[in-house]
N, C-alpha and C positions, 0 to 999 in steps of 0.2 A: 723522215721528223729527228730531229734535236735531242739532245737530256732537256725537260723540263732542269730549271731552279732548284725545283726543289731536293729533284734527282741528283744532280750534280754537287749537290750540299753533301748529301746521302754520303755518294759516293768519295768525295776526299774525307770527311771524317772517317769511313772505314777506310778506306788506302792511307791516310798516314803515319800505321808505323812505317812502311817502304820508303819514306823520304817525302820528297818536294812534289805533290800532285801537281797537275797541271789538265787543264780543257781546253781543247779547241774541234769551234765547230769546220766540217771538212767534207763537202759532198753528200750534203744531209743529213750528216752523223753528227757524233762529236769523236773525237781521239781523245781516252782516256792515259798520258802520262805519268811517270813516274821518273825524276831528274832527265828529260829530255827524251824516254822512250816511249812508245808508244806499248803496252802492257795490254789494253782493251779497245773496246768501242759501241760506245749506245746509238740504239735505233728506237725509238719509239716508248721511250725510257724500259729500256731493255738491256743489260749491259753480257757483253760478247769478248772473254776473257780469250788471246790470242794462245793460240795452239801448235807445237812442230810436236817430229815425231819422238823427243826427247819426256815428254811432258804428256801424249796423247792419254797415255795410261791411267794418270792421274784425271782425268777431265770423263774418263768413262763415262760414268753417269749424264755427261749435258751427250753426246751419241745420238741423243732420243730430238735434240730436238733440231729442225734446218741449222748451218752456219749460214753469217749473215755472209750476203748474196748482193748483185743488181746484175738490172737484166745491160742484156749489151749484144743488137745485132739481133734480135728476134728468140735467146738463152738469156740463160741464169751462171752468169761465175760465181764462184762459191768460195772465198776470203778463208781462210786460216785463223778466223776466230769462232768462237762456239761458244753457244747461249746457257748464258748462267743459269743453272737452277735457284728459284725465288726462295730455296729452303735455307738457301747462303747467309740471303738478307735476315736471317733470325740467329744465325747460329756464326758472330764476328771470327773467331780463333778461327773453324774450317777457310769463309772468308777468304781471310788473309793468309793461308795457305794456299787456296788456288790464285789469290793475284799474285804469291811470288812466283812460284808456277809460271805461271802468265808472263811475268817481267823475265826471267832467266828468260823463255822462249824470246823475248824482245831483244836482249841481247843475245843472243844469240847470233841472229837477225840482222839487227845491229853488224855487229862481226865478220856476217857471212861476207855482208854489204863493203865492209872496205878492206878485206881480202881481194874483192873481186872490181873494185873501187881500180876505174885505170889512174895510172898516174897521170899531170897533165909537166910535159915539163916548159916553165917557162919561156920566152921569147926575150932573145937579148934587142935590147932597147938602139933603136938606131940615133944615131946623132945627125 
């Protein structure tokens, strides 16, 4: 289920120090973007921050929760998004710290995709 309007508005307010925050419904969830990079996802009004090897230590507390996942062919696929502890919603400074770490991971993912994306050669037009 996607983010409720009130939860989405709360997230926009809390994440405003990071930059331009937008949200988009995706596959029954809500993607949370900052300046075009997806730093988090929401399912059932639970926030999941993007995690990678570089920020995993910062999110150690979130390891107790199952990661964001989806069912596929009778199994479960875990995504690189970990649930934010609810206590963060009462601690705006720490919330932004976690969000910055997730945004940094989103930048690394985007940079990696750019490096491995195949380059396309334009075809000459025939006259």
